[in-house]
C-alpha positions, 0 to 999 in steps of 0.5 A: 970618769971619776977624775973628770967628775971630781975635776969639773964639779968639785973643784973649789973655784970652779962653781962645780958644787952647784952644777953637781947638785943640778946633775943629781936632780937630772938623774933622779927622774931617770933613776926613779927617785920619786920618794915614798908614796903619799898614800898607803894602800889598805889590805885587799878584801878576801873573797868568802862565802857567807851563810846566815845562821837559822834555828835548826833542830838539834838532836841527841843521838846514838849510833849502832850497827847491824844487819837488816832482816826481812819482815817476811821470808818464805822458802819454796820447796817441792811437794813432789818428786819430779824433773824440772821442765821450766824456771820462768823467773830469775834471781832478784825478780819481784813477783806477786802472789800466784806467780809460777816459780817452777814447773815439774814433770811428776813421777806419778802418771795419768794411768795411776790416776785412772786406776784410782778413779776406776776403783772409786767408781766400783766402790760407789756402785758397791755402796749403792748396792748395799744401800739398796739391799738395806732398803729392801730388808727394811721393807721386808721387815715391815711385811713380816711385822704385819704378818706377825701382828695378824698371827698374834691376833689369830692366836689371841682369838683361838686362845679365847675360843679354846677356853670357852670350848669353841675351838679345839686344842689343835686349832690353838696349837696351829695359831701358836705355831704360826705366831712363833714362825712370824717371830722367828722371821722377824728376828732373822730379818732384823739380823739381815738388816744389821748385816746390810747396815754393816755392808753399807758402812763398809761400802762407804769406807771403801768409797772414802778410801778410793776417793783418797787414792784419787786425791793422792794420784791428783797431788802430783798434777796439782803441784806441777807448778810451784807458785809464789805464796807472797809478794816479794823478791826471788832469791838465789835459784839453786836448780835449773831445767832438767834437774831432778828434785825430791819432795821437801827439797828447798830450791829458792826463797821469796823475801817480802821487801816492803819493810825490814827490821833491825835488831839493836842492842842498846846500853842500859844507861839509855833505859829511861829513854828507851820505848816504842816509838823512838825515831831511828834513822837508817844510814849507809855506813860508808857514805852516811847517806840516809836510807830510811826513817823508822822507829823502835817497835819492840823493847825486850823486858829482859836485860843481857847481863853479860853485855848490860844491854837491852835488845830492841827491834826497829822497823823501816819502810823500803820506800827507796828500794835500796834496802836488802835482806842481810844488808849491813847498816848504821842506825842513828837512834834519835833520843830527843830534839830541841831548837838550836843552831848548827854551824858547818864543820868547814866554818870552824877554825880550831886554835890552841884547843879552842874553836873560833868562827869568823862572823861577818859584820859592818862594825869594828871587831873591838870597841874603839877601833875605827869603823870599817869602810866595808864588811869585815870578819871578826873572830868569835870564840864558840862552844860546840857540841856533838857533830850532827851530819856535816855540822856542829851543834852550837852551845854558845857563841852564836845566835840566829841571824849571824852571817858566818864565813864558810869558805876560805877561813884559812885566809881570814884573821880578825878584822880583815875585809871580805868580799862575799861571794854568791 
């Protein structure tokens, strides 16, 4: 084939050169010899999500960890010895004041109460008898006093008559004797009255003792049901129906779960900012989920010299119902708030120890560059502060109203066109 082409097309006297050039022109369309494209195609627009920056609240915070403590918790104990007949509540159940937690069959029985009541009735009758005797003795004394006054008058008259010679000595002696008898009777009656008063006091004491016996006998029946003294959540119940419990034995707890406290040891370098009312956010240490919002209400006046810290106590409402006594939590103390800008961590591109953000704009990134046909992103150096949630605090480099790329930043570079996504 090579020989034929050389002979036919390239022989010096055959006019083959002209025919060879024509042959090449015929082959070019078949071989795709179209040359270079007349117009160069520009870079494709990168799809990104944009976020417009707005003024936010920047926080100066510190984080601590600890365990929640219930504001109020009571231990339920049995006031009597007895056997459990019913446990009408379960662990973790919310109960209100007065709810029955435990029912008991006491050791003391009804006959003991009946005996105490009978003794009290007898003491009551004895008191009434003693009081009647006292009243009678007081009345009898009145009769004796009246008789003594009469004898006193007769004696005085006999004495005058004897002095005048109108009465004999015998008559005077008789009146003197009668007066002496009356005085002796009055003295004896006074002793009887005192004895009767003592008897009344003793009867009163006996009745009081008998009534105390009734009260003691009634105690087991009063404490057959152990009830909740506060609203709260029932703790672990370590007894069951059929178990025997002794007086003073603790069998469960009730925890008021409306509020919880957290003890926080704050370093002394925050002492100037530390005061009641400082806001505290309660966070889940695993997910960083906000559990509650509270504030410091107690600041210890004493510094822990070993740790150089100040003990504080913050209180949190359990509005979500997610807080539990003893729960391990993270507390974020918010020392101050100020207006500023937050930028999502996903929008920051670190490079050589510096941080950059891609800002969307319709003008060229550098002065003198041609105007873009659409929206582009420009790499902007930013100075960042502390992390706040899922964002950085911006110290400088951005302003409210800037539109920044928050996705796909790995595909971006200075001046690349973008296609904003909704």
